C-alpha positions as CSV (number, residue, x, y, z in Angstrom):
1,M,0.0,0.0,0.0
2,T,1.2,3.5,-0.8
3,L,2.1,5.4,2.4
4,P,0.0,8.4,3.3
5,A,1.7,11.8,3.2
6,F,3.3,13.0,6.4
7,V,5.5,15.7,7.8
8,E,8.2,14.9,10.4
9,Q,9.9,16.9,13.1
10,G,12.5,15.7,15.6
11,R,14.7,12.6,15.7
12,G,13.8,10.9,19.0
13,E,13.7,7.1,19.3
14,T,9.9,7.4,20.1
15,A,7.8,8.3,17.1
16,V,4.5,9.9,17.8
17,V,2.1,9.5,14.9
18,L,-0.4,12.4,14.9
19,L,-3.8,11.6,13.5
20,H,-6.2,14.5,12.7
21,G,-10.0,14.9,12.9
22,I,-12.6,14.8,10.1
23,G,-12.1,18.5,9.4
24,G,-8.4,18.4,9.7
25,G,-5.1,17.3,8.1
26,A,-1.5,17.3,9.0
27,A,-1.7,21.1,9.1
28,M,-3.6,20.9,12.4
29,W,-0.3,19.9,14.2
30,S,1.8,22.7,12.6
31,D,3.2,25.8,14.2
32,R,0.4,27.9,12.9
33,A,-2.2,25.6,14.4
34,S,-1.4,23.6,17.6
35,G,2.4,23.6,17.4
36,T,2.2,20.0,18.7
37,A,4.8,18.6,16.3
38,R,7.4,21.2,17.3
39,A,6.6,20.7,21.0
40,L,7.2,17.0,20.7
41,A,10.4,17.5,18.8
42,A,11.6,20.0,21.4
43,A,11.0,17.4,24.1
44,G,13.1,14.8,22.3
45,Y,10.4,12.9,20.4
46,R,9.9,12.3,16.7
47,A,6.6,13.8,15.5
48,V,5.0,12.3,12.4
49,A,1.9,14.4,11.3
50,V,-0.2,12.4,8.9
51,D,-2.6,13.4,6.1
52,L,-5.0,10.5,6.1
53,P,-6.1,9.2,2.7
54,G,-8.1,11.9,0.8
55,Y,-6.7,14.7,3.0
56,G,-4.0,17.2,2.3
57,A,-1.1,15.7,0.2
58,S,-2.4,12.1,0.5
59,A,-4.1,10.6,-2.5
60,A,-7.7,9.4,-2.0
61,L,-8.4,5.7,-1.8
62,G,-11.0,3.9,-3.8
63,R,-13.0,4.1,-0.6
64,V,-12.9,6.5,2.3
65,D,-13.7,4.6,5.5
66,L,-12.1,3.7,8.8
67,G,-10.8,0.5,7.4
68,G,-8.9,2.4,4.7
69,F,-7.5,4.9,7.3
70,V,-6.4,2.0,9.5
71,D,-4.6,0.3,6.6
72,A,-2.8,3.5,5.8
73,V,-1.7,4.1,9.4
74,K,-0.6,0.5,9.7
75,A,1.5,0.8,6.5
76,L,3.1,3.9,7.9
77,V,3.8,2.6,11.4
78,D,5.3,-0.6,9.9
79,D,7.6,1.5,7.8
80,L,8.8,3.8,10.6
81,Q,12.2,3.1,11.9
82,A,11.6,3.8,15.6
83,R,12.1,1.8,18.7
84,R,8.8,2.9,20.2
85,K,5.7,4.1,18.4
86,V,2.7,6.0,19.9
87,L,-0.5,7.0,18.2
88,L,-2.0,10.4,19.1
89,G,-5.5,10.8,17.6
90,H,-7.8,13.8,17.8
91,S,-11.5,13.4,17.3
92,M,-11.8,11.1,14.2
93,G,-8.1,10.4,14.5
94,G,-8.8,9.0,18.0
95,M,-11.3,6.6,16.5
96,V,-8.8,5.5,13.9
97,A,-6.2,5.0,16.7
98,Q,-8.7,2.8,18.6
99,A,-9.5,0.8,15.5
100,C,-5.7,0.4,14.9
101,V,-5.2,-1.5,18.2
102,A,-8.4,-3.6,18.0
103,G,-9.1,-6.8,16.1
104,A,-7.1,-9.9,15.3
105,S,-4.2,-8.0,13.6
106,P,-3.6,-4.8,15.6
107,V,-1.1,-2.2,14.6
108,A,2.1,-2.6,16.6
109,V,2.2,0.5,18.8
110,H,3.4,1.1,22.4
111,G,1.1,3.8,23.5
112,L,-2.1,5.9,22.8
113,V,-3.3,9.4,23.3
114,L,-7.0,9.7,22.6
115,A,-8.0,13.4,22.5
116,C,-11.5,14.8,22.2
117,T,-12.9,11.6,20.8
118,T,-15.3,8.8,21.6
119,A,-15.6,5.1,21.6
120,A,-18.9,5.1,19.7
121,F,-21.4,7.3,18.0
122,G,-24.5,5.9,19.7
123,K,-26.6,3.1,18.2
124,A,-25.8,2.1,14.7
125,G,-28.3,3.6,12.3
126,G,-30.0,5.4,15.2
127,A,-31.8,8.7,15.2
128,W,-28.9,10.5,16.9
129,Q,-26.5,9.5,14.2
130,A,-28.9,10.6,11.5
131,Q,-29.3,13.9,13.2
132,F,-25.5,14.3,13.6
133,I,-24.9,13.6,9.9
134,A,-27.7,15.9,8.8
135,E,-26.5,18.8,10.9
136,R,-22.9,18.4,9.6
137,L,-24.0,18.2,6.0
138,A,-26.6,20.9,6.1
139,P,-24.3,23.7,5.0
140,L,-23.1,21.6,2.0
141,E,-26.7,20.7,1.1
142,A,-27.4,24.4,1.2
143,G,-24.7,25.0,-1.4
144,L,-22.2,26.7,0.8
145,G,-19.3,24.5,-0.1
146,M,-16.6,23.5,2.3
147,T,-15.6,27.1,3.0
148,G,-19.1,28.1,4.0
149,M,-19.5,24.9,6.0
150,A,-16.3,25.5,7.9
151,Q,-17.3,29.1,8.6
152,R,-20.6,27.9,10.0
153,L,-19.4,24.9,12.0
154,V,-16.1,25.9,13.6
155,P,-17.5,28.6,15.9
156,G,-19.9,26.0,17.4
157,L,-17.0,23.5,18.0
158,V,-14.8,25.8,20.0
159,A,-15.2,27.0,23.6
160,P,-16.8,30.3,24.5
161,G,-14.1,33.0,24.2
162,A,-11.8,30.8,22.1
163,P,-8.9,32.8,20.5
164,A,-9.8,34.3,17.2
165,V,-6.7,32.9,15.6
166,A,-7.8,29.4,16.6
167,V,-11.1,29.8,14.9
168,E,-9.4,31.3,11.8
169,V,-6.9,28.4,11.5
170,A,-9.4,25.6,12.1
171,T,-11.7,27.2,9.6
172,E,-8.9,27.4,7.0
173,V,-7.9,23.8,7.5
174,M,-11.5,22.5,7.4
175,A,-12.3,24.5,4.3
176,A,-9.3,22.8,2.5
177,V,-10.8,19.3,3.0
178,P,-12.2,17.9,-0.3
179,E,-16.0,17.7,0.0
180,A,-16.1,14.1,-1.2
181,T,-13.6,13.1,1.5
182,Y,-15.5,14.9,4.2
183,R,-18.9,13.4,3.2
184,A,-17.5,9.8,3.2
185,A,-15.5,10.3,6.4
186,L,-18.6,11.6,8.1
187,Q,-20.5,8.5,7.3
188,A,-17.6,6.3,8.4
189,I,-17.3,7.8,11.9
190,A,-21.1,7.9,12.4
191,G,-21.0,4.1,12.3
192,F,-18.0,3.7,14.6
193,D,-18.4,1.5,17.7
194,G,-15.3,0.5,19.5
195,R,-16.7,0.1,23.0
196,A,-16.3,-3.7,23.1
197,A,-12.6,-3.4,22.3
198,L,-11.7,-0.9,25.1
199,P,-10.9,-3.5,27.8
200,A,-8.4,-5.1,25.5
201,I,-6.3,-2.0,25.0
202,A,-3.0,-3.1,26.7
203,V,-0.7,-0.1,26.1
204,P,-0.3,3.1,28.2
205,T,-3.2,5.3,27.3
206,L,-4.0,9.0,27.9
207,V,-7.6,10.0,27.4
208,L,-7.7,13.8,27.1
209,A,-11.0,15.6,27.2
210,A,-11.9,19.3,27.0
211,E,-14.2,21.2,29.4
212,H,-16.5,22.7,26.7
213,D,-16.4,19.9,24.2
214,R,-20.0,19.1,23.2
215,T,-19.0,16.6,20.5
216,A,-17.0,14.4,22.9
217,P,-18.2,15.6,26.3
218,P,-15.8,15.1,29.3
219,E,-18.2,12.7,31.1
220,V,-18.4,10.5,28.0
221,M,-14.6,10.4,27.7
222,Q,-14.2,9.7,31.4
223,R,-16.4,6.7,31.1
224,M,-14.3,5.6,28.1
225,A,-11.1,5.9,30.1
226,A,-12.6,3.8,32.9
227,R,-13.0,0.9,30.5
228,I,-9.4,1.0,29.4
229,P,-7.1,-0.8,31.8
230,G,-4.7,1.6,33.5
231,A,-5.7,4.5,31.3
232,E,-5.1,8.1,32.5
233,Y,-7.8,10.7,32.2
234,G,-7.3,14.5,31.9
235,C,-9.6,17.4,31.1
236,L,-8.3,20.7,29.6
237,P,-10.1,23.7,31.1
238,G,-11.3,26.5,28.8
239,A,-11.2,24.4,25.7
240,G,-13.7,23.0,23.2
241,H,-13.6,20.2,20.7
242,I,-10.6,21.7,18.8
243,A,-8.6,21.8,22.1
244,N,-5.2,21.3,20.4
245,V,-5.6,24.5,18.5
246,E,-7.7,26.5,21.1
247,R,-5.3,25.8,24.0
248,P,-2.1,24.5,22.4
249,A,0.2,25.1,25.4
250,A,-2.0,23.1,27.8
251,F,-2.7,20.4,25.2
252,N,1.0,20.0,24.3
253,A,2.1,20.0,28.0
254,A,-0.4,17.2,28.8
255,V,0.8,15.1,25.9
256,V,4.5,15.6,26.7
257,S,4.0,14.9,30.4
258,F,2.3,11.6,29.5
259,L,5.1,10.7,27.1
260,Q,7.9,11.6,29.6
261,R,6.4,9.3,32.2
262,H,5.8,6.3,30.0
263,F,8.4,6.8,27.2
264,P,11.3,8.8,28.7
265,V,13.9,10.3,26.4
266,R,17.3,8.7,26.9
């Protein structure tokens, strides 16, 4: 399989693969957005920010679904020359990370950071899922395109009083996602249910919520953490769903602290 496009920073023996959300891309981890890649590199880690298939510089697959995303991540992780490998997934990226370590042929990683994500989107085919998809697609169905959709959705994803630059950057990145990719990925995550696999996660895991996240509420993420053996749970104050961009210093500090405790730099 062709590897997805990615951007690297740092040369540490622990590679942290950064997986973005549905409205994201590798750019969400850049200096202009969260600065996470640089923060990891400064702490002695190797940051690998991925464009999942159909996003950014990565070619689209014949299909856009979680299985395709998992295959792409597996190919990249297998190709990385690193002693230890950690997946850090935000929102949809957190679902991809969970799917990577589930099943009969899990991706060989040593740790997980699951940020502003969930283990399931309710009952498969249920009314809540249908409403979620309809709300997310409404701007597109109204002919606003990805730019109009991003301008309408992003302000509702961030916390009250979020920095204007965070809204601006998140809007720019979401607007750049191809509409076909966004539509297909939305259907893919709406059907995700990884709850049964949580107790089998056997690597150090940080579950990181955000105080004002209405998409992946803290109480939901706390319950998810409780089902993962030994998982750590944290909640970032003053942040919404795009916590890595809204409160980058706090987000990056939480991630680096977790890595330093479980994967210290030698």
